[in-house]
mmCIF file of the N, C-alpha and C atoms, coordinates in Angstrom:
data_MODEL
# 
_entry.id   MODEL 
# 
loop_
_atom_site.group_PDB 
_atom_site.id 
_atom_site.type_symbol 
_atom_site.label_atom_id 
_atom_site.label_alt_id 
_atom_site.label_comp_id 
_atom_site.label_asym_id 
_atom_site.label_entity_id 
_atom_site.label_seq_id 
_atom_site.pdbx_PDB_ins_code 
_atom_site.Cartn_x 
_atom_site.Cartn_y 
_atom_site.Cartn_z 
_atom_site.occupancy 
_atom_site.B_iso_or_equiv 
_atom_site.pdbx_formal_charge 
_atom_site.auth_seq_id 
_atom_site.auth_comp_id 
_atom_site.auth_asym_id 
_atom_site.auth_atom_id 
_atom_site.pdbx_PDB_model_num 
ATOM 1   N N  . MET A 1 1  ? 0.819   -1.196 0.000  1.00 0.00 ? 1  MET A N  1 
ATOM 2   C CA . MET A 1 1  ? 0.000   0.000  0.000  1.00 0.00 ? 1  MET A CA 1 
ATOM 3   C C  . MET A 1 1  ? 0.861   1.258  0.000  1.00 0.00 ? 1  MET A C  1 
ATOM 4   N N  . ILE A 1 2  ? 1.959   1.257  0.736  1.00 0.00 ? 2  ILE A N  1 
ATOM 5   C CA . ILE A 1 2  ? 2.799   2.449  0.776  1.00 0.00 ? 2  ILE A CA 1 
ATOM 6   C C  . ILE A 1 2  ? 3.369   2.741  -0.604 1.00 0.00 ? 2  ILE A C  1 
ATOM 7   N N  . THR A 1 3  ? 3.778   1.713  -1.332 1.00 0.00 ? 3  THR A N  1 
ATOM 8   C CA . THR A 1 3  ? 4.305   1.912  -2.680 1.00 0.00 ? 3  THR A CA 1 
ATOM 9   C C  . THR A 1 3  ? 3.243   2.525  -3.576 1.00 0.00 ? 3  THR A C  1 
ATOM 10  N N  . GLU A 1 4  ? 2.028   2.008  -3.504 1.00 0.00 ? 4  GLU A N  1 
ATOM 11  C CA . GLU A 1 4  ? 0.933   2.557  -4.306 1.00 0.00 ? 4  GLU A CA 1 
ATOM 12  C C  . GLU A 1 4  ? 0.678   4.010  -3.933 1.00 0.00 ? 4  GLU A C  1 
ATOM 13  N N  . PHE A 1 5  ? 0.714   4.305  -2.646 1.00 0.00 ? 5  PHE A N  1 
ATOM 14  C CA . PHE A 1 5  ? 0.490   5.664  -2.166 1.00 0.00 ? 5  PHE A CA 1 
ATOM 15  C C  . PHE A 1 5  ? 1.537   6.616  -2.738 1.00 0.00 ? 5  PHE A C  1 
ATOM 16  N N  . VAL A 1 6  ? 2.789   6.207  -2.692 1.00 0.00 ? 6  VAL A N  1 
ATOM 17  C CA . VAL A 1 6  ? 3.880   7.052  -3.170 1.00 0.00 ? 6  VAL A CA 1 
ATOM 18  C C  . VAL A 1 6  ? 3.787   7.249  -4.677 1.00 0.00 ? 6  VAL A C  1 
ATOM 19  N N  . GLU A 1 7  ? 3.452   6.188  -5.395 1.00 0.00 ? 7  GLU A N  1 
ATOM 20  C CA . GLU A 1 7  ? 3.411   6.257  -6.851 1.00 0.00 ? 7  GLU A CA 1 
ATOM 21  C C  . GLU A 1 7  ? 2.141   6.920  -7.383 1.00 0.00 ? 7  GLU A C  1 
ATOM 22  N N  . ASN A 1 8  ? 1.039   6.798  -6.680 1.00 0.00 ? 8  ASN A N  1 
ATOM 23  C CA . ASN A 1 8  ? -0.250  7.303  -7.171 1.00 0.00 ? 8  ASN A CA 1 
ATOM 24  C C  . ASN A 1 8  ? -1.069  7.967  -6.068 1.00 0.00 ? 8  ASN A C  1 
ATOM 25  N N  . PRO A 1 9  ? -0.597  9.050  -5.480 1.00 0.00 ? 9  PRO A N  1 
ATOM 26  C CA . PRO A 1 9  ? -1.363  9.659  -4.391 1.00 0.00 ? 9  PRO A CA 1 
ATOM 27  C C  . PRO A 1 9  ? -2.732  10.180 -4.837 1.00 0.00 ? 9  PRO A C  1 
ATOM 28  N N  . ASP A 1 10 ? -2.885  10.472 -6.132 1.00 0.00 ? 10 ASP A N  1 
ATOM 29  C CA . ASP A 1 10 ? -4.170  10.959 -6.627 1.00 0.00 ? 10 ASP A CA 1 
ATOM 30  C C  . ASP A 1 10 ? -5.250  9.881  -6.604 1.00 0.00 ? 10 ASP A C  1 
ATOM 31  N N  . LYS A 1 11 ? -4.844  8.614  -6.513 1.00 0.00 ? 11 LYS A N  1 
ATOM 32  C CA . LYS A 1 11 ? -5.808  7.517  -6.467 1.00 0.00 ? 11 LYS A CA 1 
ATOM 33  C C  . LYS A 1 11 ? -6.276  7.222  -5.044 1.00 0.00 ? 11 LYS A C  1 
ATOM 34  N N  . ALA A 1 12 ? -5.804  7.997  -4.098 1.00 0.00 ? 12 ALA A N  1 
ATOM 35  C CA . ALA A 1 12 ? -6.202  7.804  -2.702 1.00 0.00 ? 12 ALA A CA 1 
ATOM 36  C C  . ALA A 1 12 ? -7.692  8.107  -2.550 1.00 0.00 ? 12 ALA A C  1 
ATOM 37  N N  . PRO A 1 13 ? -8.336  7.476  -1.580 1.00 0.00 ? 13 PRO A N  1 
ATOM 38  C CA . PRO A 1 13 ? -9.756  7.725  -1.347 1.00 0.00 ? 13 PRO A CA 1 
ATOM 39  C C  . PRO A 1 13 ? -10.027 9.198  -1.000 1.00 0.00 ? 13 PRO A C  1 
ATOM 40  N N  . GLU A 1 14 ? -11.227 9.639  -1.297 1.00 0.00 ? 14 GLU A N  1 
ATOM 41  C CA . GLU A 1 14 ? -11.639 11.019 -1.038 1.00 0.00 ? 14 GLU A CA 1 
ATOM 42  C C  . GLU A 1 14 ? -11.422 11.411 0.426  1.00 0.00 ? 14 GLU A C  1 
ATOM 43  N N  . GLU A 1 15 ? -11.695 10.488 1.332  1.00 0.00 ? 15 GLU A N  1 
ATOM 44  C CA . GLU A 1 15 ? -11.545 10.780 2.756  1.00 0.00 ? 15 GLU A CA 1 
ATOM 45  C C  . GLU A 1 15 ? -10.094 11.086 3.123  1.00 0.00 ? 15 GLU A C  1 
ATOM 46  N N  . TYR A 1 16 ? -9.168  10.446 2.431  1.00 0.00 ? 16 TYR A N  1 
ATOM 47  C CA . TYR A 1 16 ? -7.753  10.722 2.684  1.00 0.00 ? 16 TYR A CA 1 
ATOM 48  C C  . TYR A 1 16 ? -7.428  12.164 2.307  1.00 0.00 ? 16 TYR A C  1 
ATOM 49  N N  . HIS A 1 17 ? -7.914  12.603 1.154  1.00 0.00 ? 17 HIS A N  1 
ATOM 50  C CA . HIS A 1 17 ? -7.660  13.976 0.715  1.00 0.00 ? 17 HIS A CA 1 
ATOM 51  C C  . HIS A 1 17 ? -8.295  14.966 1.692  1.00 0.00 ? 17 HIS A C  1 
ATOM 52  N N  . LYS A 1 18 ? -9.477  14.636 2.193  1.00 0.00 ? 18 LYS A N  1 
ATOM 53  C CA . LYS A 1 18 ? -10.127 15.483 3.197  1.00 0.00 ? 18 LYS A CA 1 
ATOM 54  C C  . LYS A 1 18 ? -9.263  15.554 4.457  1.00 0.00 ? 18 LYS A C  1 
ATOM 55  N N  . PHE A 1 19 ? -8.699  14.430 4.854  1.00 0.00 ? 19 PHE A N  1 
ATOM 56  C CA . PHE A 1 19 ? -7.814  14.368 6.013  1.00 0.00 ? 19 PHE A CA 1 
ATOM 57  C C  . PHE A 1 19 ? -6.626  15.313 5.831  1.00 0.00 ? 19 PHE A C  1 
ATOM 58  N N  . VAL A 1 20 ? -5.952  15.219 4.695  1.00 0.00 ? 20 VAL A N  1 
ATOM 59  C CA . VAL A 1 20 ? -4.776  16.051 4.428  1.00 0.00 ? 20 VAL A CA 1 
ATOM 60  C C  . VAL A 1 20 ? -5.152  17.530 4.431  1.00 0.00 ? 20 VAL A C  1 
ATOM 61  N N  . GLU A 1 21 ? -6.247  17.865 3.768  1.00 0.00 ? 21 GLU A N  1 
ATOM 62  C CA . GLU A 1 21 ? -6.685  19.258 3.716  1.00 0.00 ? 21 GLU A CA 1 
ATOM 63  C C  . GLU A 1 21 ? -6.982  19.792 5.110  1.00 0.00 ? 21 GLU A C  1 
ATOM 64  N N  . THR A 1 22 ? -7.656  19.003 5.929  1.00 0.00 ? 22 THR A N  1 
ATOM 65  C CA . THR A 1 22 ? -8.017  19.444 7.278  1.00 0.00 ? 22 THR A CA 1 
ATOM 66  C C  . THR A 1 22 ? -6.780  19.649 8.143  1.00 0.00 ? 22 THR A C  1 
ATOM 67  N N  . VAL A 1 23 ? -5.864  18.703 8.107  1.00 0.00 ? 23 VAL A N  1 
ATOM 68  C CA . VAL A 1 23 ? -4.634  18.828 8.904  1.00 0.00 ? 23 VAL A CA 1 
ATOM 69  C C  . VAL A 1 23 ? -3.859  20.075 8.476  1.00 0.00 ? 23 VAL A C  1 
ATOM 70  N N  . ASN A 1 24 ? -3.728  20.288 7.189  1.00 0.00 ? 24 ASN A N  1 
ATOM 71  C CA . ASN A 1 24 ? -2.953  21.430 6.690  1.00 0.00 ? 24 ASN A CA 1 
ATOM 72  C C  . ASN A 1 24 ? -3.670  22.759 6.904  1.00 0.00 ? 24 ASN A C  1 
ATOM 73  N N  . ARG A 1 25 ? -4.948  22.818 6.603  1.00 0.00 ? 25 ARG A N  1 
ATOM 74  C CA . ARG A 1 25 ? -5.699  24.065 6.676  1.00 0.00 ? 25 ARG A CA 1 
ATOM 75  C C  . ARG A 1 25 ? -5.913  24.522 8.114  1.00 0.00 ? 25 ARG A C  1 
ATOM 76  N N  . GLU A 1 26 ? -6.285  23.579 8.984  1.00 0.00 ? 26 GLU A N  1 
ATOM 77  C CA . GLU A 1 26 ? -6.638  23.936 10.356 1.00 0.00 ? 26 GLU A CA 1 
ATOM 78  C C  . GLU A 1 26 ? -5.490  23.730 11.334 1.00 0.00 ? 26 GLU A C  1 
ATOM 79  N N  . ASN A 1 27 ? -4.361  23.224 10.827 1.00 0.00 ? 27 ASN A N  1 
ATOM 80  C CA . ASN A 1 27 ? -3.186  22.976 11.674 1.00 0.00 ? 27 ASN A CA 1 
ATOM 81  C C  . ASN A 1 27 ? -3.566  22.181 12.925 1.00 0.00 ? 27 ASN A C  1 
ATOM 82  N N  . ARG A 1 28 ? -4.309  21.095 12.711 1.00 0.00 ? 28 ARG A N  1 
ATOM 83  C CA . ARG A 1 28 ? -4.790  20.263 13.814 1.00 0.00 ? 28 ARG A CA 1 
ATOM 84  C C  . ARG A 1 28 ? -3.935  19.023 13.974 1.00 0.00 ? 28 ARG A C  1 
ATOM 85  N N  . ASP A 1 29 ? -4.106  18.369 15.110 1.00 0.00 ? 29 ASP A N  1 
ATOM 86  C CA . ASP A 1 29 ? -3.368  17.158 15.429 1.00 0.00 ? 29 ASP A CA 1 
ATOM 87  C C  . ASP A 1 29 ? -3.690  16.049 14.428 1.00 0.00 ? 29 ASP A C  1 
ATOM 88  N N  . PHE A 1 30 ? -2.654  15.417 13.938 1.00 0.00 ? 30 PHE A N  1 
ATOM 89  C CA . PHE A 1 30 ? -2.742  14.339 12.954 1.00 0.00 ? 30 PHE A CA 1 
ATOM 90  C C  . PHE A 1 30 ? -3.695  13.240 13.428 1.00 0.00 ? 30 PHE A C  1 
ATOM 91  N N  . ASP A 1 31 ? -3.477  12.729 14.636 1.00 0.00 ? 31 ASP A N  1 
ATOM 92  C CA . ASP A 1 31 ? -4.273  11.610 15.150 1.00 0.00 ? 31 ASP A CA 1 
ATOM 93  C C  . ASP A 1 31 ? -5.723  11.998 15.416 1.00 0.00 ? 31 ASP A C  1 
ATOM 94  N N  . GLU A 1 32 ? -5.941  13.223 15.859 1.00 0.00 ? 32 GLU A N  1 
ATOM 95  C CA . GLU A 1 32 ? -7.299  13.702 16.122 1.00 0.00 ? 32 GLU A CA 1 
ATOM 96  C C  . GLU A 1 32 ? -8.117  13.729 14.834 1.00 0.00 ? 32 GLU A C  1 
ATOM 97  N N  . VAL A 1 33 ? -7.537  14.278 13.792 1.00 0.00 ? 33 VAL A N  1 
ATOM 98  C CA . VAL A 1 33 ? -8.236  14.358 12.506 1.00 0.00 ? 33 VAL A CA 1 
ATOM 99  C C  . VAL A 1 33 ? -8.442  12.962 11.926 1.00 0.00 ? 33 VAL A C  1 
ATOM 100 N N  . ALA A 1 34 ? -7.430  12.109 12.030 1.00 0.00 ? 34 ALA A N  1 
ATOM 101 C CA . ALA A 1 34 ? -7.555  10.738 11.525 1.00 0.00 ? 34 ALA A CA 1 
ATOM 102 C C  . ALA A 1 34 ? -8.711  10.021 12.209 1.00 0.00 ? 34 ALA A C  1 
ATOM 103 N N  . SER A 1 35 ? -8.825  10.168 13.518 1.00 0.00 ? 35 SER A N  1 
ATOM 104 C CA . SER A 1 35 ? -9.912  9.520  14.261 1.00 0.00 ? 35 SER A CA 1 
ATOM 105 C C  . SER A 1 35 ? -11.270 10.010 13.787 1.00 0.00 ? 35 SER A C  1 
ATOM 106 N N  . GLU A 1 36 ? -11.403 11.318 13.608 1.00 0.00 ? 36 GLU A N  1 
ATOM 107 C CA . GLU A 1 36 ? -12.675 11.883 13.145 1.00 0.00 ? 36 GLU A CA 1 
ATOM 108 C C  . GLU A 1 36 ? -13.052 11.340 11.770 1.00 0.00 ? 36 GLU A C  1 
ATOM 109 N N  . ILE A 1 37 ? -12.094 11.317 10.876 1.00 0.00 ? 37 ILE A N  1 
ATOM 110 C CA . ILE A 1 37 ? -12.351 10.839 9.512  1.00 0.00 ? 37 ILE A CA 1 
ATOM 111 C C  . ILE A 1 37 ? -12.743 9.364  9.537  1.00 0.00 ? 37 ILE A C  1 
ATOM 112 N N  . LEU A 1 38 ? -11.974 8.550  10.244 1.00 0.00 ? 38 LEU A N  1 
ATOM 113 C CA . LEU A 1 38 ? -12.213 7.102  10.257 1.00 0.00 ? 38 LEU A CA 1 
ATOM 114 C C  . LEU A 1 38 ? -13.525 6.750  10.945 1.00 0.00 ? 38 LEU A C  1 
ATOM 115 N N  . LEU A 1 39 ? -13.902 7.492  11.972 1.00 0.00 ? 39 LEU A N  1 
ATOM 116 C CA . LEU A 1 39 ? -15.170 7.217  12.661 1.00 0.00 ? 39 LEU A CA 1 
ATOM 117 C C  . LEU A 1 39 ? -16.372 7.457  11.751 1.00 0.00 ? 39 LEU A C  1 
ATOM 118 N N  . GLY A 1 40 ? -16.202 8.320  10.757 1.00 0.00 ? 40 GLY A N  1 
ATOM 119 C CA . GLY A 1 40 ? -17.298 8.633  9.852  1.00 0.00 ? 40 GLY A CA 1 
ATOM 120 C C  . GLY A 1 40 ? -17.479 7.631  8.718  1.00 0.00 ? 40 GLY A C  1 
ATOM 121 N N  . ILE A 1 41 ? -16.647 6.615  8.651  1.00 0.00 ? 41 ILE A N  1 
ATOM 122 C CA . ILE A 1 41 ? -16.715 5.629  7.566  1.00 0.00 ? 41 ILE A CA 1 
ATOM 123 C C  . ILE A 1 41 ? -17.322 4.340  8.103  1.00 0.00 ? 41 ILE A C  1 
ATOM 124 N N  . GLU A 1 42 ? -18.495 3.990  7.600  1.00 0.00 ? 42 GLU A N  1 
ATOM 125 C CA . GLU A 1 42 ? -19.202 2.808  8.094  1.00 0.00 ? 42 GLU A CA 1 
ATOM 126 C C  . GLU A 1 42 ? -18.674 1.501  7.504  1.00 0.00 ? 42 GLU A C  1 
ATOM 127 N N  . ASP A 1 43 ? -18.329 1.500  6.238  1.00 0.00 ? 43 ASP A N  1 
ATOM 128 C CA . ASP A 1 43 ? -17.859 0.284  5.578  1.00 0.00 ? 43 ASP A CA 1 
ATOM 129 C C  . ASP A 1 43 ? -16.467 -0.077 6.101  1.00 0.00 ? 43 ASP A C  1 
ATOM 130 N N  . ILE A 1 44 ? -16.344 -1.238 6.697  1.00 0.00 ? 44 ILE A N  1 
ATOM 131 C CA . ILE A 1 44 ? -15.093 -1.649 7.343  1.00 0.00 ? 44 ILE A CA 1 
ATOM 132 C C  . ILE A 1 44 ? -13.942 -1.741 6.345  1.00 0.00 ? 44 ILE A C  1 
ATOM 133 N N  . ASP A 1 45 ? -14.184 -2.332 5.185  1.00 0.00 ? 45 ASP A N  1 
ATOM 134 C CA . ASP A 1 45 ? -13.117 -2.471 4.186  1.00 0.00 ? 45 ASP A CA 1 
ATOM 135 C C  . ASP A 1 45 ? -12.626 -1.105 3.706  1.00 0.00 ? 45 ASP A C  1 
ATOM 136 N N  . HIS A 1 46 ? -13.576 -0.205 3.481  1.00 0.00 ? 46 HIS A N  1 
ATOM 137 C CA . HIS A 1 46 ? -13.200 1.138  3.026  1.00 0.00 ? 46 HIS A CA 1 
ATOM 138 C C  . HIS A 1 46 ? -12.451 1.875  4.138  1.00 0.00 ? 46 HIS A C  1 
ATOM 139 N N  . ARG A 1 47 ? -12.905 1.712  5.369  1.00 0.00 ? 47 ARG A N  1 
ATOM 140 C CA . ARG A 1 47 ? -12.231 2.339  6.511  1.00 0.00 ? 47 ARG A CA 1 
ATOM 141 C C  . ARG A 1 47 ? -10.780 1.860  6.599  1.00 0.00 ? 47 ARG A C  1 
ATOM 142 N N  . GLU A 1 48 ? -10.575 0.564  6.420  1.00 0.00 ? 48 GLU A N  1 
ATOM 143 C CA . GLU A 1 48 ? -9.215  0.013  6.470  1.00 0.00 ? 48 GLU A CA 1 
ATOM 144 C C  . GLU A 1 48 ? -8.352  0.555  5.329  1.00 0.00 ? 48 GLU A C  1 
ATOM 145 N N  . LEU A 1 49 ? -8.949  0.743  4.162  1.00 0.00 ? 49 LEU A N  1 
ATOM 146 C CA . LEU A 1 49 ? -8.220  1.313  3.033  1.00 0.00 ? 49 LEU A CA 1 
ATOM 147 C C  . LEU A 1 49 ? -7.776  2.738  3.354  1.00 0.00 ? 49 LEU A C  1 
ATOM 148 N N  . VAL A 1 50 ? -8.709  3.544  3.834  1.00 0.00 ? 50 VAL A N  1 
ATOM 149 C CA . VAL A 1 50 ? -8.388  4.930  4.182  1.00 0.00 ? 50 VAL A CA 1 
ATOM 150 C C  . VAL A 1 50 ? -7.334  4.962  5.286  1.00 0.00 ? 50 VAL A C  1 
ATOM 151 N N  . GLU A 1 51 ? -7.488  4.095  6.269  1.00 0.00 ? 51 GLU A N  1 
ATOM 152 C CA . GLU A 1 51 ? -6.535  4.038  7.374  1.00 0.00 ? 51 GLU A CA 1 
ATOM 153 C C  . GLU A 1 51 ? -5.128  3.689  6.870  1.00 0.00 ? 51 GLU A C  1 
ATOM 154 N N  . SER A 1 52 ? -5.044  2.811  5.889  1.00 0.00 ? 52 SER A N  1 
ATOM 155 C CA . SER A 1 52 ? -3.725  2.449  5.359  1.00 0.00 ? 52 SER A CA 1 
ATOM 156 C C  . SER A 1 52 ? -3.070  3.637  4.658  1.00 0.00 ? 52 SER A C  1 
ATOM 157 N N  . TYR A 1 53 ? -3.856  4.456  3.972  1.00 0.00 ? 53 TYR A N  1 
ATOM 158 C CA . TYR A 1 53 ? -3.302  5.654  3.343  1.00 0.00 ? 53 TYR A CA 1 
ATOM 159 C C  . TYR A 1 53 ? -2.849  6.653  4.399  1.00 0.00 ? 53 TYR A C  1 
ATOM 160 N N  . ILE A 1 54 ? -3.639  6.820  5.444  1.00 0.00 ? 54 ILE A N  1 
ATOM 161 C CA . ILE A 1 54 ? -3.269  7.735  6.524  1.00 0.00 ? 54 ILE A CA 1 
ATOM 162 C C  . ILE A 1 54 ? -1.999  7.248  7.208  1.00 0.00 ? 54 ILE A C  1 
ATOM 163 N N  . ASP A 1 55 ? -1.912  5.954  7.451  1.00 0.00 ? 55 ASP A N  1 
ATOM 164 C CA . ASP A 1 55 ? -0.707  5.393  8.069  1.00 0.00 ? 55 ASP A CA 1 
ATOM 165 C C  . ASP A 1 55 ? 0.516   5.591  7.173  1.00 0.00 ? 55 ASP A C  1 
ATOM 166 N N  . ALA A 1 56 ? 0.331   5.432  5.865  1.00 0.00 ? 56 ALA A N  1 
ATOM 167 C CA . ALA A 1 56 ? 1.442   5.644  4.937  1.00 0.00 ? 56 ALA A CA 1 
ATOM 168 C C  . ALA A 1 56 ? 1.903   7.099  4.986  1.00 0.00 ? 56 ALA A C  1 
ATOM 169 N N  . ALA A 1 57 ? 0.960   8.017  5.095  1.00 0.00 ? 57 ALA A N  1 
ATOM 170 C CA . ALA A 1 57 ? 1.308   9.440  5.166  1.00 0.00 ? 57 ALA A CA 1 
ATOM 171 C C  . ALA A 1 57 ? 2.106   9.742  6.427  1.00 0.00 ? 57 ALA A C  1 
ATOM 172 N N  . ARG A 1 58 ? 1.840   9.016  7.463  1.00 0.00 ? 58 ARG A N  1 
ATOM 173 C CA . ARG A 1 58 ? 2.552   9.213  8.729  1.00 0.00 ? 58 ARG A CA 1 
ATOM 174 C C  . ARG A 1 58 ? 4.057   8.983  8.534  1.00 0.00 ? 58 ARG A C  1 
ATOM 175 N N  . TRP A 1 59 ? 4.420   8.102  7.624  1.00 0.00 ? 59 TRP A N  1 
ATOM 176 C CA . TRP A 1 59 ? 5.829   7.761  7.405  1.00 0.00 ? 59 TRP A CA 1 
ATOM 177 C C  . TRP A 1 59 ? 6.471   8.575  6.296  1.00 0.00 ? 59 TRP A C  1 
ATOM 178 N N  . MET A 1 60 ? 5.708   9.451  5.690  1.00 0.00 ? 60 MET A N  1 
ATOM 179 C CA . MET A 1 60 ? 6.242   10.270 4.585  1.00 0.00 ? 60 MET A CA 1 
ATOM 180 C C  . MET A 1 60 ? 7.014   11.458 5.114  1.00 0.00 ? 60 MET A C  1 
# 
């Protein structure tokens, strides 16, 4: 997943882009915003996908 993220960040889920925008625009805590975004996703598989992108961003 990290390789895909690095090579194709534009293919990241919409929620990931919302996460990045919120962290950058509002200068908020990374983990706080991640929790808010992930709590709003009902589909478990999709939540795990978004979480993997957020985790990859943590290491960037």
